[in-house]
C-alpha positions as CSV (number, residue, x, y, z in Angstrom):
1,S,0.0,0.0,0.0
2,S,1.2,3.5,-0.8
3,G,0.2,4.9,2.6
4,I,-1.3,7.9,0.8
5,N,-4.8,8.7,2.0
6,A,-6.2,11.5,-0.2
7,E,-9.3,12.3,-2.2
8,Y,-8.8,13.8,-5.6
9,G,-11.1,14.8,-8.5
10,V,-10.8,14.8,-12.2
11,P,-12.7,16.9,-14.7
12,D,-13.7,13.9,-16.9
13,V,-12.9,10.3,-17.6
14,D,-12.2,10.6,-21.3
15,M,-9.7,8.0,-22.6
16,F,-8.8,10.1,-25.6
17,Y,-9.8,13.2,-27.5
18,S,-10.3,13.3,-31.3
19,C,-8.8,16.2,-33.0
20,K,-8.9,17.2,-36.7
21,R,-5.5,17.4,-38.2
22,G,-5.1,18.2,-41.9
23,D,-7.4,15.9,-43.8
24,G,-7.7,13.3,-41.0
25,T,-8.6,12.8,-37.4
26,R,-6.2,11.6,-34.8
27,K,-6.6,10.7,-31.2
28,I,-4.6,12.3,-28.3
29,P,-4.5,11.1,-24.7
30,G,-7.5,12.2,-22.6
31,T,-7.7,13.0,-18.9
32,H,-8.2,9.3,-17.9
33,S,-4.9,8.3,-19.6
34,V,-3.1,11.0,-17.6
35,Q,-4.7,10.2,-14.2
36,A,-4.4,6.4,-14.5
37,G,-0.8,6.6,-13.3
38,L,-1.8,8.6,-10.3
39,S,-4.6,6.2,-9.5
40,A,-2.1,3.3,-9.6
41,M,0.3,5.1,-7.4
42,V,-2.1,6.1,-4.7
43,E,-4.2,2.9,-5.2
44,K,-7.4,4.9,-5.3
45,A,-9.7,6.0,-8.1
46,P,-10.5,9.7,-8.5
47,T,-14.0,11.3,-8.0
48,P,-15.2,12.6,-11.4
49,I,-16.5,16.1,-10.9
50,G,-17.3,16.6,-14.6
51,K,-19.0,14.4,-17.1
52,P,-20.5,11.8,-16.7
53,S,-20.9,12.8,-13.0
54,R,-23.9,15.0,-12.2
55,F,-21.8,17.1,-9.8
56,I,-21.6,20.1,-12.2
57,F,-25.2,19.7,-13.3
58,D,-26.3,19.9,-9.6
59,M,-24.1,22.9,-9.0
60,I,-25.7,24.7,-12.0
61,Q,-29.1,24.0,-10.7
62,E,-28.2,25.2,-7.2
63,E,-26.9,28.5,-8.7
64,Y,-29.6,29.1,-11.3
65,G,-32.6,27.0,-10.3
66,P,-34.0,23.7,-11.6
67,L,-33.6,22.9,-15.3
68,D,-36.6,21.6,-17.1
69,G,-35.4,18.1,-18.2
70,G,-37.9,18.2,-21.1
71,R,-36.3,21.3,-22.5
72,T,-32.7,20.5,-21.8
73,L,-30.4,18.6,-24.3
74,M,-26.9,17.2,-23.8
75,I,-25.1,17.3,-27.1
76,G,-21.8,15.6,-27.4
77,D,-19.5,13.2,-29.4
78,S,-18.6,10.8,-26.6
79,Y,-20.9,8.1,-25.4
80,E,-18.8,7.4,-22.2
81,T,-18.9,11.0,-21.0
82,D,-21.4,13.1,-22.8
83,M,-24.3,10.6,-23.3
84,K,-23.8,9.1,-19.8
85,F,-23.9,12.6,-18.4
86,G,-27.3,13.2,-20.0
87,F,-28.6,9.8,-18.8
88,N,-27.3,10.5,-15.2
89,C,-29.0,13.9,-15.2
90,G,-32.3,12.8,-16.7
91,I,-32.0,15.0,-19.8
92,A,-32.3,14.2,-23.5
93,T,-29.2,13.2,-25.3
94,A,-27.9,13.9,-28.9
95,L,-24.8,12.1,-30.1
96,V,-22.9,13.6,-32.9
97,L,-20.7,11.3,-35.0
98,S,-18.2,14.0,-35.9
99,G,-15.7,13.2,-33.1
100,N,-15.2,10.2,-30.8
101,A,-18.3,8.2,-31.6
102,K,-18.7,6.3,-34.8
103,K,-21.9,5.1,-36.5
104,E,-20.8,1.4,-36.2
105,D,-20.5,1.9,-32.4
106,V,-24.1,3.0,-31.8
107,E,-25.8,-0.4,-31.9
108,G,-23.5,-1.8,-29.2
109,F,-24.3,1.0,-26.7
110,E,-26.1,-0.3,-23.5
111,R,-28.5,2.6,-23.8
112,Q,-29.4,4.5,-26.9
113,P,-29.1,8.3,-27.2
114,D,-32.3,10.1,-27.9
115,F,-30.9,11.5,-31.2
116,V,-27.9,10.4,-33.3
117,M,-26.7,12.7,-36.1
118,D,-23.7,13.1,-38.4
119,D,-22.7,16.5,-37.0
120,I,-24.0,19.4,-35.0
121,S,-25.8,20.9,-38.0
122,G,-28.4,18.2,-37.5
123,I,-29.7,20.1,-34.5
124,L,-31.2,22.7,-36.9
125,D,-33.1,20.1,-38.9
């Protein structure tokens, strides 16, 4: 055992981020890949304070009042963080396939997003 007894938070649990580079997309390490070493060293998992945790959602509602779940939409390109955030907060979800998520992945998701679209322009349709 490391003997370290500390709590620590992370902003998200993304394994990687997709970024456009020239005419292609490449993946770069996300927060999870960076914090994994720390977790191994202290033998403790972090507390996510960002997506998919509802921590930030609850703080927003505390500051600004309750959000109407029927009029609130979580839009994102990551199932593991963005869509699960929407599920955890009881709001509708829209998955865009212009980043991390791919069309062939959608069928395998344990829970389906409310909307799936190629890119953010689909919001206006």
